[in-house]
N, C-alpha and C positions, 0 to 999 in steps of 0.2 A: 861541665854539663849539668844542668839542673832540670830534673824531670818532675812532672806533677801528674798524678793519676787520681782523678776525682770520680767518686761514685755517688750519684744522687738517688737517694731512697725515696720513691714516690709516695710510699705509705706514710712516712713520718715527715717528709720534707727536709730531712737532714742530708748534709753533704759531707762525705768522709774523704780525706786525703790519705791514700794508702801506699804511696810510693816507697816509704821507708820500710814497709813490711812486705814489699814485693821484690823478689830477687831477680826476676826476669819477666819480660813481656815481648810480644811479637806482633807485628802489623804487616799484613799481606794485601796487596792490591793486584788485580789482573785487568788488562786492557778491555777484555770482553768476557762476558758470560758468568762472572761471579761478583758478589758484593765484596766490599772491603771487610776484612776479618781481623779482629784484634783479640789476642789471648794473653792471659796473665794468671799467675797463681798468688794467693795471699793466705796467710795463716788465719784460721778461724778465731773469732773473738766475740765475746758477748756484746761488745760495743759496736761491732760492725754489722750493720743490717743491709742486706741486699737481696733482691728477688728478680726473677725474670721480668724483663721490661724496664728495669731501672736504667738510667742514663749513665754512660761512662764517657769521660773526656780525658784524653791523654795529650800532654804538651811537653815540649822540650825547649828549655830556655825561652819560654813564653810563646813559642810558635806551636799552634795547634797541629797535631799529627792525626788524631782520630777522634771522631765523635760518633757514638752509636749506642746500641742497646744490648743488654744482657739477654742471651738466648739459652745458654746451657751452663749448668754448674755441676761439678763432681767433686767429691770429698774423699780423701783417703783416711786410713786409720790414724794418721799422725796429725790430722786436723788441717791439712793443706787443701785449700779449695781452688780448683782450676776453673777458670771462667772463660767462656767464649762469647764474643760480642760481634755484631755486624752493623754496618752502616745502613742507610736508607735503601740501598739497592736490594737488600734482603727482602723487603716488602714487595718488590716487583716480581717475586717468584710466584705470586698469585696467578692462577689461570684465568683467562678471559677470552672473549671473542670480540673483534673489532672490524669495522669496515671504514677505511679512511680514503678520501678522494681529494686530490689536489692539495695535500697538506705537506708541510715540511717536517723533517724529523723533530724539530723543536716544537711545532704545533702538536705532534703526536705525543711527545713527552708531557707537554702541559696538560693535555686532555686526560691521559692516563694518571698522571700525578694528582689531578683534581679528583678523579674517581676514587683513588686510593687514599685521599687525604694526606698527601705527602707535600712537604714544602719544596719550593723551587728556588734554585740558586741562579747562576748566570747561564743563560741559554743563548748560544750563538745562532745567528740567522744563516742557515746553510745556503740560502738563495736557490734551492732546488725544491720544487713542489713535486712530490711523488704522485704520479697520475692516479694510481690506486694501490691500496695495500689492504688485503683481506685475509684475516687470520682467525681461525676457529680453535677454541680450547687450547690455547698455547699460553705459556707464561708471559706476563707483561714484559719481562726482561728480554725474552726472545723476540717479542713483537717489536720492541724499540730497537733491538739490535738489527732486525731485518730492515727497518727504516734507515738505520745508519749505513748498512751495507749497500742498500739501493742508492743512497747518496754517494757513497764511495765509487760505485760502479758507473755512475752517471757523471760525476764531477772529477774523479781522480783524487779527491781530498779525503783524508782520514779524520774522522771526528770521534771524540771520546766521551762516553757517558760515565760520570762519576759523582760522588757525593763530596761537595766542596766544604762541608761542615755546616752550611746553612740550608742546603737543599740539593735536589738533583740538578746537576750542571751538565752542559754540553759545550765542548770547545773543540776547535780544530787543533790537531796535534802540533801543527806548525806554529801555533800561538802559545804553546806550552813548553817553550824551550828553557831548559835549566842552564844557569851560568856556571855549572860545575863541569870540570874536565875530569874524566875518568880514564886512567891508563896505567900501563905497567910502571910508570914513574910518578903516578899520581893516584893514590888511594887503593888501586886494585892489588889484591894479594894473590889471586889465582883466576884462571879463565880457561874456557874451552871454546874454540872457534869451529863452526861447522858450516858446510855448504851442502845443499841438496836441491833436487828437482822432484822430490818425492811427495811432499805434503801440500804445498800451496803454489805449485807451478803449473801453468797451462799455456800451450802455444796454439790452441784452437778453441775458439769460443763459439758454441752452438746455442742460439736462442730460438725457442720455438713458441709461436703464437697460435692459439686455436683460431680456426676460421669457421665460423658458424654457417657461412654461405656454402662453402664447398664440403664441409664435414671433415676436412683434413686440416693439417697444420702448416702454417707458413714458417719456413726455416731460414734463419739468417746466420751466416758463418763468417767469422773473421779469424784468420790464421796467419802464421809466420812460417813460410817454407824453409827459411834458413835454420831456425831452431828445430823444426820438425825433422830436418835432415840430420841434425846433431843429436837430438834427444829421442827421436821417435814422436809419434802423435800423442800428446797429452791433452785430452779434451775436457773442457768445462761445459756442462749441459745445464740449461735452466729453462723452465717454462715461464714465460713472461705474461703479464696481464693483457687481456684482450683490449684494454683501453689505450694501450700504447700504439702510436702510429709508426710507420716504417722508418721515418727519420729518427725518432726517439730510440727505437730498437737498434738501429745501426750505430747510433752514437754510444749506446750502452755497450754494445759488443766491442767497439773500438776502444773505449775507456777500459773495459775489462781486460782486453788483450794487452794494453799498455801496462796495466798494473800487474798482471799475473805472469807475463812472458819474460821471466828472469830466473837466474839461479838464486835461490833463497839463501842469504848469508846470515847466520845467527851467532850470537855470543851468549854464553853463560859465564857470569863472573861473580867473584866474591871480592868484597872491598870493605874498607872502613865506611861507616854509615854517613849518609848525607841527609840531615833532617828534612822531612817534607817531600823527598823525591818519591814519585809514585808512578805506577804503570800508566801509560798514555802520554807521558811527557817525552820530550826529545832531549838527549844529552850527547855531548861530544865525546867520542871515544878515540883514544890514541894508543894503540898497542903495536909496536914496531914489528914484531915477529909473528903476528897472527896471519894465517893464510899464506898465500903466495907473495903478496905485496904489502902486507901489513894493513892495519885499519887506522884511518885518520879521517873520521867523518861523523856526521850526526846520525844517531840511531834512534829507533822508536822502542821504548821500553814496553815489553809485553807483560812482564810480571816482576814485581819487586817485593822482597820480604826483608823487613827490618827486624833486628833483634837488639834489645837493650838488656845487658846482663853485667852485674858487678861494675857499674860505671863505664862499661865498654859498649859502644854502639857499632854494630857491623851490619852488613846487608848483602843479600844475594839478588842478582838481577838477571833477567833474560831479555834479550833485545834482538831486533831485526835491523839489518842495514837497509837504507831506503833506496840505494841504487840498484 
């Protein structure tokens, strides 16, 4: 395994390769809500110049793992400097107000990226124009995530926002399948398998649309009596935009029920590292004794943390089953 850790000093234009003086580094990605994060420690040296905003690039065997910018540094009495870097999604934490009409999630990402002077990578066409999305004084990351969520609830397709190293990217999770097999006989060293209906399970979808003519709200409900009888009533409530028509609201309710009306099955696992594997990708998991029947299927990675230390690459991952 050959690692390369480059720091580009903007002030001098010099590029330093510091992998030989770095004992460990860590890269974490989340499918939603957080930018990619990269941390490392390096010994202080008069020849090493770095400052907040400098570019950091980390590669393994020639494959880019992380590209981002230094945001924080701390130094201990022994001269070890701990550095925290983030990718482009960090800049989406800026607050803003937007009103979008009949635009796709990709259109919304392009507009926000242009306003924040952020580069764009590969943006998939979701094929769904959101009738209206109005947000006031929210982070741009939350605004984009709301657009992605509306796309999910209306199409049933999971899309992932991430930094692909060249710019902000949007891809369907189904198109981000890894060819790696993870299992108790392949790379995995430890795991925890969980099932629950506590966090993201709903068997009744209640969508409410304001009606200016009557002064009241029009209510649309989709529910599953079988799972209500089994689990009790687990209701999802959302106020939808007044621009949506009845057919669109019913379609959104049906798609939401189809997505949320299930037992959520999740895995937390530790394994040998797979370079480049990131949250939002799908990977095939095969663990014979997990749960009642074992796991042998594609899962969606929610969080992945890689660690490189003393020539050993390991990773921890959290994943959801898609069934």
